[in-house]
N, C-alpha and C positions, 0 to 999 in steps of 0.2 A: 504493500500500500504506500509506504513512504517513498519507495523508488518511483512509483507512478506519479506521486505528487511532485517530486523533484523534476521528473521528466516533463510534466505539464508546465511547471514554472519555467524551465529552460526553453521549452517551445514557445511560450508566450514572450519571453525576453527576446528570442530570436526574431519573432514576428514584429515586435516593436522596433528592433534595430533595423530590419529590412524596410519597414514603413518609414522610419526616419530617413534612411538613405535615399529611398525613392522620392520622398518629399523634397529633400535637399537637392536632388538631381533636377527636379522640375522647378525649383525655386529660382527666381520669383515668376509667378504667372500673372501678376497684376502690379500696378504701381506700388512703390515702397514710400512710406511717409518718413521724413526726417524732421523731427521736432527740434526747434531752436528755442531754448528756454529764456530768450530775451527778445526785446523789440528789434525791428529792422534797423540796420545802420551800424550796429556794433560789430566787434571782431568775430564773435561767435556766428553771427548772421553772414558775415563776409566769407568766412572759411566754409561754412555749410553750402553757400550758393556756388562757390568756386568748385567744390568737389561733387555737387549733386549731379550736374549734367554729365560729366565724363564717367562717373560711377554708374549712372543709369545706362549709358551706352555699353559699358562693360557687362552689366547684369542683363541687359536686354529688355528692361522695363524702366519707365521714368522713375526718378527719385524726386519726390515733391517736398519742398521745404515749407514747413508750417511754423509760424512764430507763435509761441505760447509764453508771453511775458508775465512776470509777477513773482513777488516773494524772493527777489534776488536769485532767480533760477529755479526755485523750488516748485512752482506751479507746473512748468514744462517737464521737469525731471520726474515729478510724481505721476504725470500722465504716461510717461514712458514706463515707469515701474509697474503701472497697472495694466499695461497692454498685454494682449495675448502673446505667448512665446512662440510666434510663428515667423518672425522676421519681417513683418510688414509694417510695424510701427517701431522705428528706431529713434534714438535721441542723440543730440550732440552733448558730449560730456565736457564740462568745464571745471576748473578748480573751484569756482564759485558754487556750482550746483552739487558737486560730489565731494567737496572737502571743506571749504571755508564756511559755507552756510550751514551744513549739518553740524559743524563744530561749534557754532555759536547759538544755533537755534534748537533747543531741546524738543520742540514740537514739529521738527521736520518729519513729514509723513512717510519716510523711507529710510532704510539703512544703506548708505552709499557702498558698503562693502558686500552686503549679502543680497540686496534686492535688485541687482543689475547683473548683466553679462557683459563685461568689457570686451570690445571687439578689436579696436585699433586706435592708437593715438596718431592722428593725422599730422599735427604740427605743434611745435612749441613756439611761444612768442614772448618777446620782452614786454614789460610794463613800463609806463612812463608817468612821471609827474609833469604836467604842463600847466601853463597859466595863460589867461587872457593877455593880449599885448598891453593892456592898460595897467597891468599889475606892476608895481614899482621895481620888482626884481627881474633881471634878465639872465641870471646864471645861478648856480647852486649856492655859492657863498652869500650872494645878496639875498637869495630866497630864505635861507635858514636864519639869517640875521634879521630880516623883516618880520618873520614869524616870532622870533624871540623878543623882538622889540615891541610887538603888538599882540600879546596873547588874547585870543578870543575875538579879534577884529575881523578875521577872515573865515570864509567857509570853503568847503570843497565838495565837489560832486562825485558820485560813484554810480556804478550800474545798479546798485541796490544794497539794502541792508544785509550784511552777512556775505556779500560778494567779495571777491579777491581784492578789489580796489579799496573796499571799506577796511578789511582786516589788515592789509598791508599798510594803509595810511595810519591806522591806529597803532600798529607796531612802530611805524616811523615816528609818530608823535611821542610814544613812550621812550624811545631811544634818544630822542633829541630834546625832550622836555619842552615841547611846543604844544600849543593848543589851537586847533581850527575846528569849526563846527561841521559836522557831517550832514550833507543834503543828499539823501538817497533818491534814485530814479528807478524807472521800470526797465532799465537797459542803458547801455552806453550811448546809443543813438540820441535819445532825448537829453541825456546828461551833457553830451558834447554840444548839442545845439544851444543849451543855456549858457555854457561856459564861453562859447564863441560869441554869443550875443551879449556877454557881459553881465548876465544875471547872477552868475556865480564865478568867482575869480580863478579857482583852482580845480583841477581834475586829476584823479589817479585812475588811469585807464590802460587798457591793452594798447600797445603801440600801433597795430594795424588800423584800428578804427580812428585813432588820433592822427596818424601820419598825414593823411590828405590835408588836414587843417594846419598841421605844422609846415608842410611843404608850401602851402599857399600863404603863410604868414599870419594866419588867423589864430594860431596858438604858438606859444613859445615853450620849447622843451627845456626842462630843468635838470632832470636826472633819470636814468633808465635802469631797469633790472635786466641784466643780460650778462653772459659769460665774459664778453669783451665789448668794447664800444661798438655801436651799431654803425655799419658802413654809411648809411644815409645821414647819420648824425655824429660826425667825427669829433665835434667839439663838446658833445654832451657826455659827462662822466657817468659811470655806473655807480650803483649804491656801494659796491665793494670799494671803489676808488675813494669814496668820500667817508669811508670808515663805517659803513652800515651793511655789512655782509648779510645779516639775517633778513634784510628786506630785499636782497638781490635774488628774487625767485621768479622763474619764468612761469607762464601760464600754459596749460595744454588744451587742445581742442581735438577730441576724439569722438568715436562712435560707440555707443553701447545699446543694448537691448534689455528687455526685462529678464529676470532670472529664469533659468531653465531653457534658454535658447539652444536649440540643437547644435552640436559641435559642427556638423556639416554646413549649417547655415552661417555660423560664425566664421568658419574657414573660407566660405565663398565670398562673404562681404569683405573679410580681411584681404583676400587675394585681389578682389575687385578694386579696393582703394589703392593697394600697392601698384596695380597696373595703371590706374588712373593718374597717380602722381609721377609715374615714369614719363608721361607725356611732357615734353619740354615746355609747352605752352602753359599747362596746368601748374607745373613746378614753378615756373617763372611768376605766375600770377600770385601764388602763395608767398614766394620769397620776396616779391616786390612789396608786400605788406610789412616786411620786417620779420616774418616768421621763418622758422627752420623746419624742413620736412623731417618727420620722425618715422612714421609708418612702421611701427614695431609689432610684436606678436601680442595676442590676447593676454598671455601670462605676464608679459612685460608691462602692458598697460594696466593690468590689474594691480601689479606691485606699485606702479607709480601712483595710482589713486589712493592706495592704502598709505603710502609714505606721506603724501600731501595731507591726507586727513589727520594723520598722527601729528604732523607739524602744527596744523592749525588748532588742533585740540590743545596742544601745549601753549600756543600763543593766547588763546582764549583764557586758559586757566591762569597763566602767568600774569597777564595784563588785566584779569578780572573783567573781561569784556562782556557786556550785556546787549541785548537787542534794544534799539532806540525806543 
């Protein structure tokens, strides 16, 4: 009797495996949704739209970008976590949605480590503190001196409460004993618009979304988080250069799905992204934003998410950060 039961179980497992393989071989048979957890215009949106069309061509079905802003990335990420594990509803993973926000917000409706299936980190990108041209400082030394001289006078914009810009700026404030007021937005796009318009004087943002405004002279870059100086900003120091290495952290932009996504589907999407970024035109569009192509394995991306989550949990605990 026991032998028959084990045989039946083994047979069922084999059927499931075969079904999963045949599903993956046919995947996708309809458009794939790629959820961006921020408003249009920010770096997350830029990277998603750059990769969506070439990835769709590789997969043989359109990849449709949907913006689901709110909660510093939580709203869109929660939608991805709740999606069926069939590969048709994926999400863009950011440091804000999978590390910084969950670290500061105890009510985050998902666990960034257990509720997703990491697929691939597309690109890593520097972050930048930039100011409106009317701001009295035009370089880092002047910037920090101005903040120290006028505690509480200035405010800064970020993509949202609990986002990477928020937590990195709060870490910066603690290390430099400066104080500026946080103004959260529903994404980098609207935050940038208000800083460019002079409504808010300072922004801590991902470089790709800020770069067009920097290049056009509508924003002045002060300091960047990057391994070395950015080629397009040769006169702008890194946080490490100004003695603030803990703030010198890059952002990531990857793709993940809900937990339980079949390995065959994960591997197919991973391979599709890698093939897409091999296209010189796609690679150039991403690198022109100041980002670096990563295109790693699911396991490597999973380890990156965990490492960043651990870092920001320590930042929140050490600095006693709370939601606004």
